[in-house]
DRENBA-91596 format. One record per atom (N, C-alpha, C): chain; atom name; x, z, y. Coordinates in Angstrom, 1 decimal. Layout:
N
@timar A | mipa CA | x X | z Z | y Y
...
% end
This chain:
71
@timar A | mipa N | x 5.3 | z 27.4 | y 18.2
@timar A | mipa CA | x 6.4 | z 26.5 | y 17.8
@timar A | mipa C | x 6.2 | z 26.2 | y 16.3
@timar A | mipa N | x 5.7 | z 27.2 | y 15.5
@timar A | mipa CA | x 5.5 | z 27.0 | y 14.1
@timar A | mipa C | x 4.5 | z 26.0 | y 13.8
@timar A | mipa N | x 3.5 | z 25.8 | y 14.6
@timar A | mipa CA | x 2.5 | z 24.9 | y 14.4
@timar A | mipa C | x 3.0 | z 23.4 | y 14.5
@timar A | mipa N | x 3.9 | z 23.2 | y 15.4
@timar A | mipa CA | x 4.5 | z 21.9 | y 15.6
@timar A | mipa C | x 5.4 | z 21.5 | y 14.3
@timar A | mipa N | x 6.1 | z 22.5 | y 13.8
@timar A | mipa CA | x 6.8 | z 22.2 | y 12.6
@timar A | mipa C | x 5.9 | z 21.9 | y 11.4
@timar A | mipa N | x 4.8 | z 22.6 | y 11.3
@timar A | mipa CA | x 3.8 | z 22.3 | y 10.3
@timar A | mipa C | x 3.3 | z 20.9 | y 10.4
@timar A | mipa N | x 2.9 | z 20.5 | y 11.6
@timar A | mipa CA | x 2.4 | z 19.1 | y 11.8
@timar A | mipa C | x 3.4 | z 18.1 | y 11.5
@timar A | mipa N | x 4.7 | z 18.3 | y 11.8
@timar A | mipa CA | x 5.7 | z 17.4 | y 11.5
@timar A | mipa C | x 5.9 | z 17.3 | y 10.0
@timar A | mipa N | x 5.9 | z 18.4 | y 9.3
@timar A | mipa CA | x 6.0 | z 18.4 | y 7.9
@timar A | mipa C | x 4.9 | z 17.7 | y 7.2
@timar A | mipa N | x 3.7 | z 17.9 | y 7.7
@timar A | mipa CA | x 2.5 | z 17.2 | y 7.2
@timar A | mipa C | x 2.6 | z 15.7 | y 7.4
@timar A | mipa N | x 3.0 | z 15.3 | y 8.6
@timar A | mipa CA | x 3.2 | z 13.9 | y 8.9
@timar A | mipa C | x 4.2 | z 13.2 | y 8.0
@timar A | mipa N | x 5.4 | z 13.9 | y 7.8
@timar A | mipa CA | x 6.4 | z 13.4 | y 7.0
@timar A | mipa C | x 6.0 | z 13.2 | y 5.6
@timar A | mipa N | x 5.2 | z 14.2 | y 5.1
@timar A | mipa CA | x 4.7 | z 14.2 | y 3.7
@timar A | mipa C | x 3.8 | z 12.9 | y 3.5
@timar A | mipa N | x 2.9 | z 12.7 | y 4.4
@timar A | mipa CA | x 1.9 | z 11.6 | y 4.3
@timar A | mipa C | x 2.6 | z 10.3 | y 4.4
@timar A | mipa N | x 3.6 | z 10.2 | y 5.3
@timar A | mipa CA | x 4.3 | z 9.0 | y 5.5
@timar A | mipa C | x 5.1 | z 8.6 | y 4.2
@timar A | mipa N | x 5.8 | z 9.6 | y 3.6
@timar A | mipa CA | x 6.5 | z 9.4 | y 2.4
@timar A | mipa C | x 5.6 | z 9.1 | y 1.2
@timar A | mipa N | x 4.4 | z 9.7 | y 1.2
@timar A | mipa CA | x 3.4 | z 9.5 | y 0.1
@timar A | mipa C | x 2.8 | z 8.1 | y 0.2
@timar A | mipa N | x 2.5 | z 7.7 | y 1.4
@timar A | mipa CA | x 1.8 | z 6.4 | y 1.5
@timar A | mipa C | x 2.8 | z 5.2 | y 1.6
@timar A | mipa N | x 3.8 | z 5.3 | y 2.3
@timar A | mipa CA | x 4.8 | z 4.3 | y 2.4
@timar A | mipa C | x 5.7 | z 4.3 | y 1.2
@timar A | mipa N | x 6.2 | z 5.4 | y 0.9
@timar A | mipa CA | x 7.1 | z 5.6 | y -0.3
@timar A | mipa C | x 8.4 | z 4.8 | y -0.2
@timar A | mipa N | x 8.7 | z 4.2 | y -1.3
@timar A | mipa CA | x 10.0 | z 3.4 | y -1.3
@timar A | mipa C | x 9.9 | z 2.0 | y -0.8
@timar A | mipa N | x 8.8 | z 1.4 | y -0.8
@timar A | mipa CA | x 8.6 | z 0.0 | y -0.4
@timar A | mipa C | x 7.5 | z -0.1 | y 0.6
@timar A | mipa N | x 7.8 | z -0.3 | y 1.8
@timar A | mipa CA | x 6.7 | z -0.4 | y 2.8
@timar A | mipa C | x 5.9 | z -1.7 | y 2.6
@timar A | mipa N | x 6.5 | z -2.7 | y 2.0
@timar A | mipa CA | x 5.8 | z -4.0 | y 1.8
@timar A | mipa C | x 4.6 | z -3.8 | y 0.8
@timar A | mipa N | x 4.7 | z -2.9 | y -0.2
@timar A | mipa CA | x 3.6 | z -2.7 | y -1.1
@timar A | mipa C | x 2.5 | z -2.0 | y -0.3
@timar A | mipa N | x 2.8 | z -1.0 | y 0.6
@timar A | mipa CA | x 1.8 | z -0.3 | y 1.3
@timar A | mipa C | x 1.1 | z -1.3 | y 2.3
@timar A | mipa N | x 1.8 | z -2.2 | y 2.9
@timar A | mipa CA | x 1.1 | z -3.2 | y 3.7
@timar A | mipa C | x 0.3 | z -4.1 | y 2.9
@timar A | mipa N | x 0.8 | z -4.5 | y 1.7
@timar A | mipa CA | x 0.0 | z -5.4 | y 0.8
@timar A | mipa C | x -1.3 | z -4.7 | y 0.4
@timar A | mipa N | x -1.3 | z -3.4 | y 0.1
@timar A | mipa CA | x -2.5 | z -2.7 | y -0.3
@timar A | mipa C | x -3.5 | z -2.6 | y 0.9
@timar A | mipa N | x -3.0 | z -2.3 | y 2.1
@timar A | mipa CA | x -3.9 | z -2.3 | y 3.2
@timar A | mipa C | x -4.5 | z -3.6 | y 3.5
@timar A | mipa N | x -3.7 | z -4.7 | y 3.4
@timar A | mipa CA | x -4.3 | z -6.0 | y 3.6
@timar A | mipa C | x -5.2 | z -6.4 | y 2.5
@timar A | mipa N | x -4.9 | z -6.0 | y 1.3
@timar A | mipa CA | x -5.9 | z -6.2 | y 0.2
@timar A | mipa C | x -7.2 | z -5.5 | y 0.4
@timar A | mipa N | x -7.1 | z -4.3 | y 0.8
@timar A | mipa CA | x -8.4 | z -3.5 | y 1.1
@timar A | mipa C | x -9.2 | z -4.2 | y 2.2
@timar A | mipa N | x -8.5 | z -4.5 | y 3.3
@timar A | mipa CA | x -9.2 | z -5.2 | y 4.4
@timar A | mipa C | x -9.7 | z -6.5 | y 4.0
@timar A | mipa N | x -9.0 | z -7.3 | y 3.2
@timar A | mipa CA | x -9.5 | z -8.6 | y 2.8
@timar A | mipa C | x -10.7 | z -8.5 | y 1.8
@timar A | mipa N | x -10.6 | z -7.5 | y 0.9
@timar A | mipa CA | x -11.8 | z -7.3 | y 0.0
@timar A | mipa C | x -13.0 | z -6.9 | y 0.8
@timar A | mipa N | x -12.8 | z -6.0 | y 1.8
@timar A | mipa CA | x -13.9 | z -5.5 | y 2.6
@timar A | mipa C | x -14.5 | z -6.7 | y 3.4
@timar A | mipa N | x -13.6 | z -7.5 | y 4.0
@timar A | mipa CA | x -14.1 | z -8.6 | y 4.8
@timar A | mipa C | x -14.9 | z -9.7 | y 3.9
@timar A | mipa N | x -14.3 | z -10.0 | y 2.8
@timar A | mipa CA | x -14.9 | z -11.0 | y 1.9
@timar A | mipa C | x -16.2 | z -10.5 | y 1.4
@timar A | mipa N | x -16.3 | z -9.3 | y 1.0
@timar A | mipa CA | x -17.5 | z -8.7 | y 0.4
@timar A | mipa C | x -18.6 | z -8.7 | y 1.5
@timar A | mipa N | x -18.3 | z -8.4 | y 2.7
@timar A | mipa CA | x -19.3 | z -8.2 | y 3.7
@timar A | mipa C | x -19.6 | z -9.6 | y 4.5
@timar A | mipa N | x -18.8 | z -10.6 | y 4.3
@timar A | mipa CA | x -19.0 | z -11.8 | y 5.0
@timar A | mipa C | x -19.6 | z -12.9 | y 4.1
@timar A | mipa N | x -19.5 | z -12.7 | y 2.8
@timar A | mipa CA | x -20.1 | z -13.6 | y 1.9
@timar A | mipa C | x -21.0 | z -12.8 | y 0.9
@timar A | mipa N | x -21.7 | z -13.5 | y 0.0
@timar A | mipa CA | x -22.5 | z -12.9 | y -0.9
@timar A | mipa C | x -21.9 | z -12.7 | y -2.3
@timar A | mipa N | x -20.6 | z -12.9 | y -2.4
@timar A | mipa CA | x -19.9 | z -12.8 | y -3.6
@timar A | mipa C | x -19.3 | z -11.4 | y -3.9
@timar A | mipa N | x -18.9 | z -11.1 | y -5.1
@timar A | mipa CA | x -18.3 | z -9.8 | y -5.4
@timar A | mipa C | x -16.8 | z -10.1 | y -5.5
@timar A | mipa N | x -16.0 | z -9.4 | y -4.7
@timar A | mipa CA | x -14.6 | z -9.6 | y -4.7
@timar A | mipa C | x -13.8 | z -8.4 | y -5.1
@timar A | mipa N | x -14.4 | z -7.6 | y -6.0
@timar A | mipa CA | x -13.7 | z -6.4 | y -6.6
@timar A | mipa C | x -12.4 | z -6.7 | y -7.3
@timar A | mipa N | x -12.4 | z -7.9 | y -7.8
@timar A | mipa CA | x -11.2 | z -8.4 | y -8.6
@timar A | mipa C | x -10.0 | z -8.6 | y -7.8
@timar A | mipa N | x -10.1 | z -8.7 | y -6.4
@timar A | mipa CA | x -9.0 | z -9.0 | y -5.6
@timar A | mipa C | x -7.9 | z -7.9 | y -5.6
@timar A | mipa N | x -8.3 | z -6.7 | y -5.6
@timar A | mipa CA | x -7.3 | z -5.6 | y -5.6
@timar A | mipa C | x -6.5 | z -5.5 | y -6.9
@timar A | mipa N | x -7.2 | z -5.6 | y -8.1
@timar A | mipa CA | x -6.4 | z -5.6 | y -9.3
@timar A | mipa C | x -5.4 | z -6.8 | y -9.4
@timar A | mipa N | x -5.9 | z -8.0 | y -8.9
@timar A | mipa CA | x -5.0 | z -9.2 | y -8.9
@timar A | mipa C | x -3.8 | z -9.0 | y -7.9
@timar A | mipa N | x -4.1 | z -8.3 | y -6.8
@timar A | mipa CA | x -3.0 | z -8.0 | y -5.9
@timar A | mipa C | x -2.0 | z -7.1 | y -6.5
@timar A | mipa N | x -2.4 | z -6.1 | y -7.3
@timar A | mipa CA | x -1.5 | z -5.2 | y -7.9
@timar A | mipa C | x -0.7 | z -5.9 | y -9.0
@timar A | mipa N | x -1.3 | z -6.9 | y -9.7
@timar A | mipa CA | x -0.6 | z -7.7 | y -10.7
@timar A | mipa C | x 0.5 | z -8.5 | y -10.0
@timar A | mipa N | x 0.4 | z -8.8 | y -8.8
@timar A | mipa CA | x 1.4 | z -9.6 | y -8.0
@timar A | mipa C | x 2.4 | z -8.7 | y -7.4
@timar A | mipa N | x 1.9 | z -7.6 | y -6.7
@timar A | mipa CA | x 2.8 | z -6.7 | y -5.9
@timar A | mipa C | x 3.8 | z -5.9 | y -6.8
@timar A | mipa N | x 3.3 | z -5.4 | y -7.9
@timar A | mipa CA | x 4.1 | z -4.5 | y -8.7
@timar A | mipa C | x 5.3 | z -5.2 | y -9.3
@timar A | mipa N | x 5.2 | z -6.4 | y -9.9
@timar A | mipa CA | x 6.4 | z -7.0 | y -10.4
@timar A | mipa C | x 7.4 | z -7.4 | y -9.3
@timar A | mipa N | x 6.8 | z -7.8 | y -8.2
@timar A | mipa CA | x 7.7 | z -8.2 | y -7.1
@timar A | mipa C | x 8.5 | z -7.0 | y -6.6
@timar A | mipa N | x 7.8 | z -5.8 | y -6.5
@timar A | mipa CA | x 8.5 | z -4.6 | y -6.0
@timar A | mipa C | x 9.5 | z -4.2 | y -7.1
@timar A | mipa N | x 9.2 | z -4.3 | y -8.3
@timar A | mipa CA | x 10.2 | z -3.9 | y -9.4
@timar A | mipa C | x 11.4 | z -4.8 | y -9.4
@timar A | mipa N | x 11.1 | z -6.1 | y -9.2
@timar A | mipa CA | x 12.2 | z -7.1 | y -9.1
@timar A | mipa C | x 13.2 | z -6.8 | y -8.0
@timar A | mipa N | x 12.6 | z -6.4 | y -6.8
@timar A | mipa CA | x 13.4 | z -6.2 | y -5.6
@timar A | mipa C | x 14.3 | z -4.9 | y -5.9
@timar A | mipa N | x 13.7 | z -3.9 | y -6.5
@timar A | mipa CA | x 14.5 | z -2.7 | y -6.7
@timar A | mipa C | x 15.6 | z -2.9 | y -7.8
@timar A | mipa N | x 15.3 | z -3.6 | y -8.8
@timar A | mipa CA | x 16.3 | z -3.8 | y -9.9
@timar A | mipa C | x 17.4 | z -4.8 | y -9.4
@timar A | mipa N | x 17.0 | z -5.7 | y -8.5
@timar A | mipa CA | x 18.0 | z -6.6 | y -7.9
@timar A | mipa C | x 19.0 | z -5.9 | y -7.0
@timar A | mipa N | x 18.5 | z -4.9 | y -6.3
@timar A | mipa CA | x 19.4 | z -4.1 | y -5.4
@timar A | mipa C | x 20.4 | z -3.3 | y -6.2
@timar A | mipa N | x 20.1 | z -2.9 | y -7.5
@timar A | mipa CA | x 21.0 | z -2.1 | y -8.3
@timar A | mipa C | x 22.2 | z -2.9 | y -8.9
@timar A | mipa N | x 22.1 | z -4.2 | y -8.8
@timar A | mipa CA | x 23.2 | z -5.0 | y -9.4
@timar A | mipa C | x 24.4 | z -5.1 | y -8.5
% end
């Protein structure tokens, strides 16, 4: 029975670590990684800049949503 509790704690930790406070940011990062992979392997261009651009968009949106909730 102790093993099941350990697995549950492990899963809860990773869920909280990855998803955190805003699941939309986690989904955006996963989509950004998938899009970067797809674009890099389907074309001959370098699309490393896609993830930093995504962070520039997602971070202010996430901060705005949190600060708006506090009002």
